[in-house]
C-alpha positions as CSV (number, residue, x, y, z in Angstrom):
1,X,163.1,194.0,120.3
2,X,162.8,195.1,123.9
3,X,161.8,198.8,124.3
4,X,162.2,201.2,127.2
5,X,158.5,201.0,127.9
6,X,158.7,197.1,128.1
7,X,161.6,197.5,130.6
8,X,159.7,200.1,132.7
9,X,156.5,198.1,132.7
10,X,158.1,194.9,133.7
11,X,160.3,196.5,136.2
12,X,157.5,198.3,138.0
13,X,155.6,195.1,137.9
14,X,158.5,193.3,139.6
15,X,158.5,196.0,142.4
16,X,154.8,195.7,142.8
17,X,155.0,191.9,143.1
18,X,157.8,192.3,145.8
19,X,155.6,194.7,147.7
20,X,152.6,192.3,147.5
21,X,154.9,189.3,148.6
22,X,154.0,187.6,145.4
23,X,157.2,185.7,144.9
24,X,156.1,183.8,141.8
25,X,155.3,186.9,140.0
26,X,158.5,188.7,141.1
27,X,160.5,185.7,139.9
28,X,158.8,185.8,136.6
29,X,159.4,189.5,136.0
30,X,163.0,189.0,137.2
31,X,163.4,186.3,134.4
32,X,162.3,189.0,131.9
33,X,165.6,190.9,132.6
34,X,167.9,187.9,133.1
35,X,166.8,185.9,129.9
36,X,166.5,189.2,128.0
37,X,170.1,189.8,128.8
38,X,169.4,193.3,130.1
39,X,171.1,193.1,133.6
40,X,171.9,196.8,133.6
41,X,168.3,197.7,133.3
42,X,167.2,195.1,136.0
43,X,169.6,196.3,138.7
44,X,167.7,199.3,139.9
45,X,164.4,197.3,140.0
46,X,166.0,194.5,142.0
47,X,167.4,197.0,144.4
48,X,163.9,198.3,145.0
49,X,162.4,194.7,145.2
50,X,165.1,193.8,147.7
51,X,164.0,196.7,150.0
52,X,160.5,195.3,149.7
53,X,161.9,191.9,151.0
54,X,161.7,189.8,147.8
55,X,164.0,186.8,148.3
56,X,164.6,186.1,144.6
57,X,165.7,189.6,144.0
58,X,168.2,189.2,146.9
59,X,169.5,186.1,145.2
60,X,169.7,187.7,141.8
61,X,171.1,190.9,142.7
62,X,173.8,189.2,144.9
63,X,174.8,187.0,141.9
64,X,175.4,189.9,139.7
65,X,177.1,191.9,142.3
66,X,179.6,189.1,142.7
67,X,180.1,188.6,138.9
68,X,180.8,192.4,138.7
69,X,183.3,192.2,141.5
70,X,181.6,193.5,144.5
71,X,181.8,190.5,146.8
72,X,181.1,192.4,149.9
73,X,177.7,193.5,148.6
74,X,177.0,190.0,147.4
75,X,177.8,188.7,150.9
76,X,175.5,191.2,152.5
77,X,172.6,190.4,150.1
78,X,173.0,186.6,150.5
79,X,173.4,186.8,154.2
80,X,170.2,188.9,154.7
81,X,168.0,186.0,153.8
82,X,170.2,182.9,153.9
83,X,168.7,181.9,157.2
84,X,165.4,181.0,155.6
85,X,166.3,180.6,152.0
86,X,168.2,177.7,150.7
87,X,169.3,179.3,147.4
88,X,170.9,182.2,149.3
89,X,172.5,179.9,151.7
90,X,174.0,178.2,148.8
91,X,175.3,181.4,147.3
92,X,176.7,182.6,150.5
93,X,178.4,179.2,151.2
94,X,180.1,179.2,147.8
95,X,181.2,182.8,148.3
96,X,182.7,182.1,151.7
97,X,184.4,178.9,150.4
98,X,186.0,180.8,147.5
99,X,187.3,183.4,150.2
100,X,188.8,180.7,152.2
101,X,186.2,180.9,155.0
102,X,185.6,177.1,154.8
103,X,184.2,176.5,158.3
104,X,181.5,179.2,158.0
105,X,180.8,178.2,154.4
106,X,180.1,174.6,155.6
107,X,177.6,175.9,158.2
108,X,175.6,177.8,155.6
109,X,175.6,175.0,153.1
110,X,174.5,172.5,155.8
111,X,171.6,174.9,156.7
112,X,170.7,175.1,153.0
113,X,170.6,171.3,152.7
114,X,168.9,170.6,156.0
115,X,166.4,173.4,155.8
116,X,165.6,173.5,152.1
117,X,166.9,170.2,150.6
118,X,168.9,172.3,148.2
119,X,170.9,169.7,146.3
120,X,173.7,172.0,145.3
121,X,174.3,172.8,148.9
122,X,174.6,169.1,149.6
123,X,177.2,168.7,146.8
124,X,179.3,171.7,147.8
125,X,179.3,170.4,151.4
126,X,180.5,167.1,150.2
127,X,183.3,168.7,148.1
128,X,184.3,170.7,151.3
129,X,184.6,167.3,153.1
130,X,186.7,165.8,150.4
131,X,188.9,168.8,150.2
132,X,189.6,168.3,154.0
133,X,190.6,164.7,153.1
134,X,187.4,163.2,154.4
135,X,186.5,161.4,151.2
136,X,184.7,158.4,152.6
137,X,182.5,160.7,154.8
138,X,181.9,162.9,151.8
139,X,180.8,160.0,149.7
140,X,178.5,158.5,152.3
141,X,177.0,162.0,153.1
142,X,176.2,162.5,149.4
143,X,174.6,159.1,149.0
144,X,172.3,159.5,152.1
145,X,168.7,160.4,151.8
146,X,169.1,160.1,148.0
147,X,165.9,160.8,146.0
148,X,165.1,159.7,142.4
149,X,166.0,163.0,141.0
150,X,169.3,163.5,142.8
151,X,171.4,161.9,140.0
152,X,173.9,164.8,140.3
153,X,175.4,163.4,143.6
154,X,176.5,160.1,141.9
155,X,179.3,161.8,139.9
156,X,180.8,163.2,143.1
157,X,180.3,160.2,145.2
158,X,182.0,158.1,142.7
159,X,185.0,160.6,142.4
160,X,185.5,160.6,146.2
161,X,185.3,156.8,146.4
162,X,187.9,156.6,143.6
163,X,190.3,158.5,145.8
164,X,189.7,156.1,148.6
165,X,190.4,153.1,146.3
166,X,193.7,154.5,145.2
167,X,194.9,155.1,148.8
168,X,193.8,151.7,149.8
169,X,195.4,149.9,146.9
170,X,198.6,151.7,147.2
171,X,198.7,151.2,151.1
172,X,198.1,147.4,150.5
173,X,200.8,147.2,147.9
174,X,203.3,148.9,150.2
175,X,202.5,146.6,153.1
176,X,203.5,143.7,151.0
177,X,206.6,145.5,149.6
178,X,207.7,146.5,153.1
179,X,207.3,142.9,154.4
180,X,209.4,141.7,151.4
181,X,211.9,144.6,151.4
182,X,211.0,144.9,147.7
183,X,212.1,148.2,146.3
184,X,210.6,147.7,142.7
185,X,207.3,146.7,144.2
186,X,207.3,149.9,146.3
187,X,208.0,151.9,143.2
188,X,205.2,150.3,141.3
189,X,202.9,151.1,144.2
190,X,203.9,154.8,144.5
191,X,203.3,155.2,140.6
192,X,199.7,154.5,141.2
193,X,199.5,157.8,143.2
194,X,200.0,159.6,139.9
195,X,196.3,159.2,139.3
196,X,195.7,161.8,142.1
197,X,198.0,164.5,140.6
198,X,195.4,166.4,139.0
199,X,193.1,166.5,142.1
200,X,195.6,167.8,144.8
201,X,195.0,171.5,143.9
202,X,191.1,171.1,144.4
203,X,191.3,168.6,147.3
204,X,194.3,169.5,149.3
205,X,193.2,167.3,152.2
206,X,194.6,164.4,149.9
207,X,198.1,165.8,150.2
208,X,199.0,164.5,153.7
209,X,197.8,160.9,153.0
210,X,199.7,160.8,149.7
211,X,202.7,162.3,151.4
212,X,202.7,159.4,153.9
213,X,202.5,156.8,151.2
214,X,205.3,158.4,149.2
215,X,207.4,158.5,152.3
216,X,206.9,154.8,152.8
217,X,207.8,154.0,149.2
218,X,210.9,156.3,149.3
219,X,212.2,154.3,152.2
220,X,212.4,151.2,150.1
221,X,213.2,152.8,146.6
222,X,215.5,155.7,145.6
223,X,213.5,156.1,142.4
224,X,210.3,156.3,144.5
225,X,212.2,159.0,146.5
226,X,212.6,160.9,143.2
227,X,208.9,160.9,142.6
228,X,208.3,161.8,146.2
229,X,210.5,164.9,145.7
230,X,208.6,165.8,142.5
231,X,205.3,165.5,144.6
232,X,206.8,167.8,147.3
233,X,207.8,170.6,144.9
234,X,204.4,170.6,143.2
235,X,202.3,170.6,146.4
236,X,204.0,173.2,148.6
237,X,207.1,175.2,149.3
238,X,207.9,173.9,152.8
239,X,209.0,170.5,151.4
240,X,211.8,171.9,149.3
241,X,214.8,170.9,151.6
242,X,213.4,167.3,151.8
243,X,212.9,167.3,148.1
244,X,216.7,168.3,147.6
245,X,217.7,165.5,150.0
246,X,215.7,163.0,148.2
247,X,217.0,163.9,144.8
248,X,220.6,163.7,145.9
249,X,220.0,160.4,147.4
250,X,218.3,159.1,144.2
251,X,221.2,160.4,142.2
252,X,223.9,158.6,144.6
253,X,221.7,155.4,144.1
254,X,222.2,155.7,140.3
255,X,218.7,156.9,139.4
256,X,218.7,158.3,135.9
257,X,217.4,161.9,135.6
258,X,217.6,162.6,139.4
259,X,220.5,165.1,139.1
260,X,219.0,166.7,136.0
261,X,215.7,167.1,137.7
262,X,217.5,168.7,140.6
263,X,219.2,171.1,138.4
264,X,216.0,172.2,136.8
265,X,214.2,172.7,140.1
266,X,217.2,174.7,141.4
267,X,217.3,176.8,138.3
268,X,213.6,177.6,138.6
269,X,214.2,178.9,142.1
270,X,217.2,181.0,141.0
271,X,219.7,178.8,142.9
272,X,222.1,178.9,140.1
273,X,225.3,177.6,141.6
274,X,223.4,174.5,142.9
275,X,221.7,174.1,139.5
276,X,225.0,174.2,137.6
277,X,226.5,171.5,140.0
278,X,223.5,169.2,139.4
279,X,223.5,169.7,135.7
280,X,227.2,168.8,135.6
281,X,226.6,165.7,137.7
282,X,223.9,164.7,135.2
283,X,226.4,165.1,132.4
284,X,228.9,163.0,134.1
285,X,226.4,160.2,134.4
286,X,225.9,160.3,130.7
287,X,222.9,162.3,130.2
288,X,222.7,164.5,127.2
289,X,219.8,166.9,127.8
290,X,221.7,168.7,130.7
291,X,224.3,169.9,128.2
292,X,221.6,172.1,126.7
293,X,220.7,173.2,130.2
294,X,224.2,174.2,130.9
295,X,224.6,175.9,127.7
296,X,221.5,178.0,128.3
297,X,222.7,178.8,131.9
298,X,226.1,179.8,130.9
299,X,224.8,182.0,128.2
300,X,222.4,183.8,130.5
301,X,225.3,184.3,132.9
302,X,227.4,185.9,130.2
303,X,229.9,182.9,130.2
304,X,229.9,182.7,126.4
305,X,233.0,180.4,125.9
306,X,231.5,177.8,128.2
307,X,228.0,178.1,126.7
308,X,229.5,177.5,123.3
309,X,231.2,174.3,124.4
310,X,228.1,172.9,125.9
311,X,226.0,173.6,122.8
312,X,228.7,172.0,120.6
313,X,228.7,169.1,122.8
314,X,225.0,168.9,122.8
315,X,225.1,168.6,119.0
316,X,226.4,170.9,116.2
317,X,223.9,169.4,113.9
318,X,221.0,170.2,116.1
319,X,219.1,173.1,114.7
320,X,218.4,174.6,118.1
321,X,222.0,174.4,119.2
322,X,223.0,176.1,116.0
323,X,220.6,178.9,116.7
324,X,222.1,179.4,120.1
325,X,225.7,179.3,118.8
326,X,224.7,182.1,116.4
327,X,223.0,184.0,119.2
328,X,226.3,183.7,121.3
329,X,228.2,185.2,118.5
330,X,225.9,188.2,118.4
331,X,226.2,188.7,122.1
332,X,230.0,188.4,122.0
333,X,229.9,191.3,119.6
334,X,228.0,193.4,122.1
335,X,224.6,192.7,120.4
336,X,221.5,193.3,122.6
337,X,219.8,190.6,124.4
338,X,216.2,189.7,123.2
339,X,213.4,191.1,125.3
340,X,212.6,187.6,126.7
341,X,216.2,186.5,127.1
342,X,217.1,186.8,130.9
343,X,220.4,188.0,132.1
344,X,221.0,185.8,135.2
345,X,223.8,188.0,136.3
346,X,221.1,190.5,137.7
347,X,219.5,187.8,139.9
348,X,221.6,188.2,143.2
349,X,221.2,192.0,143.1
350,X,217.5,191.9,142.5
351,X,216.9,189.4,145.1
352,X,218.9,191.2,147.7
353,X,216.9,194.4,146.8
354,X,213.6,192.5,147.0
355,X,214.6,191.1,150.5
356,X,215.0,194.7,151.5
357,X,211.5,195.6,150.6
358,X,211.9,196.8,146.9
359,X,208.7,195.5,145.4
360,X,209.7,196.2,141.8
361,X,213.0,194.4,142.3
362,X,211.0,191.3,143.6
363,X,208.9,191.5,140.5
364,X,211.9,191.6,138.2
365,X,213.5,188.7,140.0
366,X,210.5,186.5,139.7
367,X,209.8,187.6,136.0
368,X,213.4,186.5,135.1
369,X,212.6,183.0,136.5
370,X,209.2,182.8,135.1
371,X,209.9,180.9,132.0
372,X,208.9,177.4,133.0
373,X,205.1,177.9,132.3
374,X,204.3,178.2,136.0
375,X,206.1,175.2,137.2
376,X,207.5,177.3,140.1
377,X,204.3,179.2,140.6
378,X,204.2,178.8,144.4
379,X,207.8,180.1,144.7
380,X,207.2,183.1,142.4
381,X,203.9,184.5,143.7
382,X,205.4,185.9,147.0
383,X,207.9,187.7,145.0
384,X,205.6,189.1,142.6
385,X,202.6,190.0,144.7
386,X,204.0,193.1,146.4
387,X,204.5,194.8,143.1
388,X,200.9,193.9,142.1
389,X,199.6,195.2,145.2
390,X,201.5,198.4,144.8
391,X,199.8,198.9,141.3
392,X,202.0,197.3,138.8
393,X,199.5,196.1,136.2
394,X,202.1,193.7,134.5
395,X,202.6,192.1,137.9
396,X,198.9,191.7,138.7
397,X,198.4,190.0,135.3
398,X,201.4,187.6,136.0
399,X,200.2,186.8,139.5
400,X,196.7,186.0,137.9
401,X,198.4,183.7,135.5
402,X,200.3,181.9,138.2
403,X,197.2,181.4,140.3
404,X,195.5,179.8,137.3
405,X,198.3,177.2,137.2
406,X,197.7,176.5,140.9
407,X,193.9,176.2,140.1
408,X,193.0,178.9,142.5
409,X,190.5,180.5,140.3
410,X,189.0,183.1,142.6
411,X,192.5,184.5,143.2
412,X,193.1,184.4,139.5
413,X,189.9,186.4,138.7
414,X,190.6,188.9,141.5
415,X,194.0,189.7,140.1
416,X,192.7,189.8,136.5
417,X,190.3,192.4,137.6
418,X,193.0,194.5,139.1
419,X,195.1,194.2,136.0
420,X,192.2,194.9,133.6
421,X,191.2,197.9,135.6
422,X,194.9,199.0,135.4
423,X,194.7,198.7,131.6
424,X,196.0,195.2,130.7
425,X,194.2,194.2,127.5
426,X,194.7,190.4,128.2
427,X,193.1,190.7,131.6
428,X,190.4,192.7,130.0
429,X,189.8,189.9,127.7
430,X,189.8,187.5,130.6
431,X,187.2,189.7,132.3
432,X,185.0,189.6,129.2
433,X,185.2,185.8,129.1
434,X,184.4,185.6,132.8
435,X,181.3,187.7,132.5
436,X,180.2,185.8,129.4
437,X,180.6,182.6,131.2
438,X,178.2,184.0,133.8
439,X,175.9,185.2,131.1
440,X,176.3,188.8,132.0
441,X,176.5,189.9,128.4
442,X,176.4,193.6,128.9
443,X,179.3,193.5,131.4
444,X,181.1,191.1,129.1
445,X,180.7,193.5,126.1
446,X,182.2,196.5,128.1
447,X,185.2,194.5,129.0
448,X,185.7,193.4,125.3
449,X,185.3,196.9,124.1
450,X,188.0,198.0,126.5
451,X,190.4,195.3,125.4
452,X,189.6,196.3,121.8
453,X,190.5,200.0,122.5
454,X,193.7,198.8,124.1
455,X,194.7,197.3,120.7
456,X,193.3,193.7,120.6
457,X,191.9,192.9,117.2
458,X,190.4,189.6,118.5
459,X,188.4,191.6,121.1
460,X,187.3,194.1,118.5
461,X,185.7,191.2,116.7
462,X,184.1,189.8,119.9
463,X,182.8,193.2,120.9
464,X,181.3,193.7,117.5
465,X,179.8,190.2,117.6
466,X,178.0,190.9,120.9
467,X,176.7,194.3,119.4
468,X,175.4,192.4,116.5
469,X,173.6,189.9,118.7
470,X,171.8,192.7,120.6
471,X,171.0,194.2,117.1
472,X,173.2,197.3,117.6
473,X,174.6,197.2,114.1
474,X,175.8,200.9,113.9
475,X,177.9,200.3,117.1
476,X,179.3,197.0,115.9
477,X,180.4,198.3,112.4
478,X,183.6,200.1,113.4
479,X,184.8,197.2,115.6
480,X,184.1,194.5,113.0
481,X,185.5,196.7,110.2
482,X,188.8,197.0,112.0
483,X,188.9,193.2,112.9
484,X,188.3,192.5,109.2
485,X,190.5,195.0,107.6
486,X,193.6,194.4,109.9
487,X,193.2,190.6,109.7
488,X,194.2,188.1,107.1
489,X,193.2,184.6,105.9
490,X,195.4,183.0,108.6
491,X,193.4,184.4,111.4
492,X,191.5,181.7,113.3
493,X,188.4,184.0,113.6
494,X,188.5,185.2,110.0
495,X,185.3,183.5,109.0
496,X,183.4,184.6,112.2
497,X,184.5,188.1,111.5
498,X,183.1,187.9,108.1
499,X,179.8,186.6,109.1
500,X,179.1,189.2,111.7
501,X,180.5,192.1,109.7
502,X,178.2,191.0,106.8
503,X,175.3,190.9,109.1
504,X,175.9,194.5,110.4
505,X,176.4,195.7,106.9
506,X,173.2,194.2,105.6
507,X,171.2,195.8,108.5
508,X,172.8,199.1,107.8
509,X,171.6,199.2,104.3
510,X,174.8,198.2,102.6
511,X,173.8,194.9,101.0
512,X,176.4,195.0,98.2
513,X,179.2,195.3,100.7
514,X,177.7,192.4,102.7
515,X,177.5,189.8,99.8
516,X,181.1,188.5,99.6
517,X,181.4,188.5,103.5
518,X,178.2,186.4,104.0
519,X,179.1,184.1,101.1
520,X,182.5,183.4,102.8
521,X,180.7,182.9,106.2
522,X,178.2,180.6,104.8
523,X,180.7,178.5,102.9
524,X,183.2,178.1,105.8
525,X,181.1,178.4,109.0
526,X,180.5,174.7,109.7
527,X,184.4,174.0,109.3
528,X,185.9,177.1,110.7
529,X,183.5,178.5,113.5
530,X,181.4,175.7,114.9
531,X,184.4,173.6,116.1
532,X,185.6,176.7,118.2
533,X,182.6,176.3,120.5
534,X,181.1,173.7,122.9
535,X,178.3,172.1,121.0
536,X,176.4,171.6,124.2
537,X,176.3,175.3,125.1
538,X,172.7,175.8,123.8
539,X,172.7,179.5,124.9
540,X,175.7,180.3,122.9
541,X,174.4,178.6,119.8
542,X,171.0,180.4,120.3
543,X,172.7,183.7,120.0
544,X,174.9,182.8,117.1
545,X,174.0,184.0,113.7
546,X,173.1,181.6,110.8
547,X,175.1,182.8,107.8
548,X,173.1,180.7,105.3
549,X,169.8,182.2,106.6
550,X,171.5,185.7,106.6
551,X,172.6,185.2,103.0
552,X,169.2,184.1,101.9
553,X,167.7,187.3,103.5
554,X,170.4,189.3,101.7
555,X,169.5,187.8,98.3
556,X,165.8,188.7,98.9
557,X,166.7,192.2,99.9
558,X,168.9,192.6,96.7
559,X,166.1,191.3,94.5
560,X,163.6,193.7,96.1
561,X,165.8,196.8,95.3
562,X,164.6,198.7,92.2
563,X,166.9,198.8,89.3
564,X,168.6,202.2,88.7
565,X,167.5,204.0,85.6
566,X,170.2,204.5,83.0
567,X,168.8,207.9,81.9
568,X,167.7,206.6,78.4
569,X,164.2,206.8,77.1
């Protein structure tokens, strides 16, 4: 176990190595803190080593400043030595790219590659090129001057080549379809663009090229136009008017689901009159699902007679429809709405207030519409963000979740930090996970403790687990006790709780209390716990307890205890 004397000795050795310009020794002493998972203790020594000019300390301290939320300090630390250190050029480039400063990020990454042959700089620069739509250039750059050990570039080069292959294949197919005026062929070509759907968020430069191909396909096929409309609504807000026009044209051409899709899209944006018209058109064309949508819409607007009619038409034998009919009966009698049941009659007033500058009204407006799992994230964020910026913790959490849907992870983490600092336990859990992901386990533990104190039983278990892993058994006991006593056999983390709680009790001198817990953990660990974690995460598995070994040690401990005398001679 690392002692305070060990920490001081290695810390002073780090500073001395920095002053002596012994980079290898400074790196070695830094590893003592990093791999020993004692970042808190290392920070003051890295600060002194930075003052002495040690480059590795610049890099390490910058990394942990960033992880812990001080991006400005991280920028300054990286920037101070990035001109002549490829690792810090890489760190600075990534930081700038995450902050949307792509041009400057590319400059630093290029310096890191050209001056230091830092492979990660090369890969990140290639990703920036691809994100700008320069996929062929990115692939060629990655494959230039490739050495034997540069295998990591192949994955990215192949990915960017695959983008080009899709675009070339679709363009060639559309050339033939246009020559033959063949709508079905155009539709088939456009469908191949679906392969790119999951990449648009990470590589927005693909969007204009896909847009041009969708536009060509939609000129020949109304159904291709429907897919073009979906593409427009999922890649930006500015294409909404065109999406509406495309869906109406597809509906007029007899494309099934076009009117229903328009209704859903309008409802997600709070355009309820337009949504109702579209749902009704879909029903007139023989679709059944929009009857459900109309029932829900009318119920949310307080038009209970109409809602009841639509649910009955949807299917009186349908269990969900029966539940909604029962709900309508309750609402007719003046019963309260459920907490998650929106009253759309409030939307116009909320929107008007929001447009007049009422941030809380904007959040309420967006919250009422946010029941499509982020499908309308781009539309909702501008309505929610003012309240989040004004200090509304719930709004900050919701904005973070919406940014996650959009794969804007830096923005997600920024808003989770805001919400966590404001006391949101779910965001505290996220910050714990994020710190753990970056192997800053002390910071991770602090966030999980905070989440536990805000009422999260899962985080109580995780906090206790981290304490056991650093052998702080007395600190861990109350957290693990709470997770165990308040849980039940249906808990996903029941077996894991038993294991860590049992270990804590064994080391606290309570072996009898630990027996059943460790027996359960040893019996169920392989089935219940190991599948929850990545088998390739060697660091995680190295920190994990081994219940069978703990149980063996417990048995030995019990055997060594002297038998109590019964008082008889």
